[in-house]
C-alpha positions as CSV (number, residue, x, y, z in Angstrom):
1,M,-6.2,13.9,-2.6
2,P,-5.8,14.2,-6.3
3,E,-8.6,12.7,-8.3
4,Y,-6.0,11.3,-10.4
5,A,-4.7,8.8,-7.0
6,L,-8.5,8.4,-6.3
7,P,-7.9,4.7,-7.5
8,L,-5.9,4.0,-4.8
9,L,-7.8,5.0,-2.2
10,Q,-10.4,3.1,-3.4
11,W,-8.3,-0.3,-3.2
12,Y,-7.1,0.1,0.5
13,E,-10.9,0.7,1.2
14,S,-11.6,-2.2,-0.5
15,M,-8.1,-4.0,0.8
16,R,-9.3,-2.9,4.3
17,V,-12.8,-4.0,3.9
18,A,-11.9,-7.4,3.1
19,S,-9.7,-7.5,5.4
20,E,-11.5,-7.2,8.1
21,R,-14.3,-9.8,6.7
22,F,-11.9,-12.3,6.4
23,G,-10.3,-11.2,10.3
24,K,-7.4,-10.1,9.4
25,P,-7.7,-6.2,9.1
26,I,-4.3,-4.5,7.7
27,A,-5.5,-1.4,9.7
28,C,-3.6,0.0,12.2
29,P,-6.2,0.2,15.8
30,D,-7.1,3.2,16.7
31,N,-5.3,2.3,20.3
32,I,-2.3,1.4,19.3
33,E,-0.6,3.0,21.9
34,T,-2.6,1.6,24.2
35,L,-2.5,-2.2,22.8
36,M,1.4,-1.7,22.8
37,A,1.6,-1.0,26.4
38,Q,-0.1,-3.6,27.0
39,C,2.2,-5.9,26.1
40,G,5.3,-4.5,27.8
41,F,5.5,-1.7,26.2
42,V,6.6,1.6,27.1
43,D,6.7,5.5,27.0
44,T,5.3,4.7,22.9
45,S,4.2,7.2,21.5
46,H,2.2,6.9,17.8
47,R,2.3,9.6,15.2
48,T,1.0,10.1,11.6
49,I,3.9,10.7,8.6
50,R,3.9,11.6,5.0
51,V,5.3,9.2,2.7
52,S,5.7,9.8,-1.3
53,L,5.4,7.1,-3.8
54,K,8.1,9.2,-5.4
55,P,10.8,10.8,-2.9
56,R,12.3,13.4,-4.5
57,R,15.0,14.2,-1.9
58,K,18.7,12.3,-0.4
59,D,17.2,10.7,2.4
60,E,17.9,7.5,3.0
61,R,14.5,7.1,5.7
62,D,12.1,8.9,3.1
63,H,13.7,5.9,1.1
64,K,13.5,2.9,2.7
65,L,9.9,4.4,3.1
66,S,8.8,5.4,0.0
67,W,10.9,1.7,-1.6
68,S,8.9,-0.3,1.0
69,L,4.8,1.3,0.0
70,R,5.7,1.4,-3.3
71,L,7.0,-2.3,-3.5
72,P,3.9,-4.1,-4.0
73,M,3.2,-1.5,-6.4
74,T,4.6,-1.3,-8.5
75,V,6.4,-3.6,-12.1
76,A,10.1,-2.6,-11.3
77,Y,11.2,-2.8,-7.6
78,D,13.4,1.5,-8.0
79,E,14.2,3.4,-10.8
80,G,17.6,1.4,-10.9
81,S,17.0,-2.0,-10.9
82,R,17.6,-3.0,-14.5
83,G,14.1,-4.4,-15.6
84,N,13.4,-6.5,-13.1
85,T,10.3,-7.1,-13.7
86,D,9.8,-10.2,-10.4
87,G,7.2,-7.7,-8.8
88,H,4.7,-7.2,-10.5
89,R,2.8,-9.8,-9.7
90,L,2.7,-8.8,-5.9
91,F,0.0,-6.1,-6.4
92,E,-2.4,-9.1,-7.1
93,S,-1.1,-11.3,-4.9
94,M,-2.2,-8.7,-2.2
95,S,-5.6,-8.4,-3.7
96,M,-6.7,-11.8,-5.3
97,S,-7.3,-13.5,-2.3
98,L,-9.1,-11.0,-0.1
99,F,-11.2,-9.4,-3.2
100,T,-12.6,-12.4,-4.8
101,R,-13.6,-13.9,-2.0
102,E,-14.5,-11.0,0.6
103,L,-15.5,-9.3,-2.5
104,Q,-16.9,-10.9,-4.6
105,M,-14.8,-9.8,-7.5
106,S,-13.8,-11.6,-10.7
107,R,-10.2,-12.7,-11.3
108,V,-10.3,-10.3,-14.2
109,D,-11.7,-7.6,-12.7
110,V,-9.0,-7.8,-10.0
111,E,-6.2,-8.1,-12.4
112,N,-7.6,-5.4,-14.8
113,W,-7.8,-2.7,-11.4
114,C,-4.3,-3.7,-10.9
115,E,-2.7,-2.4,-13.9
116,R,-4.5,0.5,-13.5
117,L,-3.0,1.1,-9.8
118,R,0.4,0.8,-11.2
119,Q,-0.2,2.6,-14.1
120,I,-0.6,5.6,-11.3
121,T,2.1,4.4,-9.4
122,A,4.4,4.5,-12.1
123,T,4.0,8.1,-13.3
124,K,5.9,11.2,-12.8
125,V,3.0,12.9,-10.4
126,P,3.8,12.4,-6.3
127,V,1.6,10.6,-4.9
128,Y,1.7,11.0,-1.4
129,F,0.3,8.5,1.6
130,N,-0.5,9.2,5.6
131,L,0.9,6.2,7.6
């Protein structure tokens, strides 16, 4: 991962730890295929895909995956949002309770961290996640 994107990795790791402490882990378990089979799903497979926060292709699937990944991270939902800033607090909404309760971070520290992360995700530099 490029150095400029390291805060995103640190944020995810903090979310993983805090959500586990809370009892509602966000990470997909390693044995997801087994768990799905136990629930009655058949012929399942699990694969990792690479998703960009800034899709470059005109691929609709790629665009939808990218949009759903960046939705909680960015100020505007989409390049064509015409200034819509309803999403500017979604990143904090994901982090605030878990980070202040489970990681004992201050509200101001969480807000500052989320602002730095939004600045990273708002750049033209590509950032990719493996999902």
